[in-house]
N, C-alpha and C positions, 0 to 999 in steps of 0.2 A: 571522550564520550559525543560525538557530536548526534546522534541519531532522535529526532524527533518521530513520534507517531501523533496521527491524525484519525481520530474512528467519529464515527456518527451513522447515523441513517440517508439513506437515496434521499440525493438533492438537498444535503444538510450543509453545502457549503467546502467543505474537508477540500475538494480539487483547489476550488478556489482561495482558499489560505493557503493552502501548501505554494500555489505562485505568488502571490503575495510574499508571503517569506522567500521563495524562491529569489526574488526581484529583489527583495532589500538584503541578500545576502551579500550582494555584490561583485558576486562570482560568475566565473561561467556558469550555464545550470547546461545538464544531461536530465533528461527526462524520460525517463525507462519506463514504457508502458507495457500492460499488460493485456490490455483488449485485441482481440481479431475481430475484425470483420464478419462475420459467420452468418447474418441475413441482413436487410435492408435497414431493420433500425439502427443494430448496431452500427453500420456503417456508418447511418446518419450521426448519434451520435458522438462517432469518432472524429467526425467531422467537424462538430460542435466544441469539442475540447481545444482540435487543432485549430480552429480558430479563436481561440483566448489565446493562445500565444501564440498569433499572427502576431508578428513584429518584432517578436523578439529574437534575436539570434541566438536561438540553444538548440541544442543538438536533439536529434529523438530516438533513442534504443531501440524496438519491438523486441519486448520481452515475454511472449507468450506462456514457458516454461523455464527459460534459463535464467531464473532469476540473479541466484548468485554469481553467476559467472557475466552479467550484466553489469552488476555492482562492481564485479572486479576489475572491469572492465575499465572502468570511468577513469579519465583522471586524478590526480590526487586532492587538485587542488579544486575540483569543479564542486560546486553545490548537486547534489541528486535527487533529483524528488519521484521516490517510487508511485506510479497511480494505475493498479490498485491492487493489495494483496486479494482482496475479496475476489478479483475476475482470475487472477493467479492461479488461487486454490478450484476454483473453478474449473480450470483448463486441464488442471492437473488428475480431476480429479473424473474427468470427461475423457481425459487419457489414460483410464485404468490406475491412476496412483491411489492408494490403499491410504487412510491416517495418518499409519504411523511412518508411512515414507513421506509424508506432505510435512509434515511433522518436523522430521530430520532434516527434511531440504530447507524447511523455513528459520530451524533453528540454528543451522549454516548461512543462509544469507541475514539471518537478523546478527547473527554476530559478526559477518565481513561489513553491512551498514554502519553497526555501530562503531568500528575498529580506525573506521576512517577520522580524517582529521577535520577532513571540511564538514559542511552540512551533508547531512541526509534527509531525507524528509519523505514518509509512509504514509499513503494514504491506505485507509481500510475501513471494510461496512463495517458498521456493531448491528449482529443479528440473533443473537441473543433476547433481543428486551420482548420480544413477541409472543405468541401462542406457540406452545410446541406444532412445529407443521405436522399435516397428517400421514405425508408420504416420507418414508425410509431414506429418498433419495434427499429429501430436506433437510431431515433430521442430521444425514449423516452430513451434509453440508456444513451447518450450522455449526455441529460438535466439532469438524474439521478445522475452519475458519475462526471460530473461537478458541480454538487451544493454539492454532497461526496468532493469531492475535496476542493473546499472552505471550507467547514465545517470543513477538518483538519486541512487547508492554518492558518486558523483563531486562532487557539488553537498553531499552533506549534510555535517554537524559528526560525525555520532556515526550509527556503523554498526554493528549486532551481530549476530548470527546465533544463534536460539534454537533451543534443544534441552532439551527435556524441563523446560519455564520457566526456563531456565537462560537468561544473557544471555553474551554472548562476545564483546568487543568487539575487531572486528574493524581492524585497520592500514592508514592507505592503501599500497601497493604502492611498490616502488622506483623511483624516479624514471632512467630511462638505466641 
């Protein structure tokens, strides 16, 4: 099992750490991105992330919703970076996906990522550490993403919480 999951808050250094780990793998890198330029701010954010990868001859796969298929289509020996599960969940919710469908798809995609022999590094936001969102849609998103993160963590070989660019390894919970 070669899946690593990097969780953390916004701008915590998750993506930068994923880039460093991908470079260090020495493998061909496939960058699976889930963001789409829905407005000017998001387009600028995507351009900043592209600039961070400039100079590396990595393949980029855009997968705003088709994550499992995109992971399955990556070359067997390539290091795959999934950035990020947070936007993927938001995209599915925006398209009318319910929490059970999203969890089913997340379990399938996580298992696909974990079954790869080459490294897979997934990035996701940790959204459950703040106040309870005031609006139903915010609570729905937080709950769905929390369940997705837990599903991916369950099959990951390595899970880390990234804070200020530093990774804190998370151990599995006690069984029973």
